[in-house]
C-alpha positions in Angstrom: -5.0 -19.4 -14.1 -1.5 -19.6 -15.5 -1.9 -17.0 -18.0 -3.4 -14.8 -15.8 -0.4 -15.1 -13.1 1.8 -14.3 -15.8 0.1 -11.2 -16.7 -0.4 -10.2 -13.2 3.5 -10.3 -12.3 4.1 -8.7 -15.6 1.6 -5.8 -14.8 2.9 -5.0 -11.2 6.6 -4.8 -12.8 5.5 -2.5 -15.6 3.2 -0.3 -14.5 4.5 2.2 -12.5 3.1 3.6 -9.1 0.5 6.1 -9.0 -0.3 6.3 -5.3 0.3 9.8 -4.0 1.3 8.8 -0.4 3.6 6.0 -1.9 5.4 8.6 -4.2 5.8 11.6 -2.0 7.5 9.1 0.6 9.8 7.5 -2.0 10.5 11.7 -2.8 11.0 12.3 0.8 13.3 9.4 1.1 15.3 10.0 -1.7 15.7 13.8 -0.5 16.8 12.5 2.9 19.3 10.3 1.3 20.9 13.0 -1.1 20.9 15.9 1.7 21.5 14.0 4.9 18.5 15.6 6.2 15.3 14.0 7.8 12.3 14.9 5.3 8.9 13.3 6.1 5.5 13.5 4.0 2.6 15.8 6.0 0.7 12.2 6.0 3.5 10.2 7.7 4.1 13.4 10.1 0.3 13.5 11.2 -0.3 9.5 11.2 3.0 9.0 13.6 4.4 5.7 13.6 2.9 2.6 13.7 3.8 -0.4 15.9 3.9 -4.0 13.9 1.0 -4.8 16.1 -1.0 -2.7 14.3 0.2 -3.5 10.9 -1.0 -7.0 11.7 -4.2 -6.3 12.7 -4.9 -3.9 10.1 -3.8 -6.4 7.6 -5.9 -9.3 9.1 -8.7 -7.5 9.5 -9.2 -5.4 6.5 -9.8 -8.2 3.9 -12.4 -9.2 6.5 -14.0 -5.8 6.6 -14.0 -5.5 2.4 -15.3 -9.0 2.4 -19.0 -8.0 4.6 -19.3 -4.5 3.5 -18.8 -4.6 -0.2 -21.7 -6.7 -1.5 -19.8 -7.4 -5.2 -17.0 -8.7 -3.1 -19.5 -11.1 -1.2 -21.1 -12.0 -4.1 -17.8 -12.7 -6.5 -16.4 -14.8 -3.6 -19.0 -17.1 -3.1 
């Protein structure tokens, strides 16, 4: 378990981010800092601002949805 934890930490530090919305958001933030203009991704514009209540409810509900809608997750967690 300790070895797996060390590998997980090393992997999360070494493996680059590949999720497109995160990469685009980072690029927009960098352009905003460089130019002084506000840049937003299309995803952020369509979604709009997220309240703290929405964020917390999503974070608390999503694991349960995954647990009960994905049979492999349910079987591996038993």
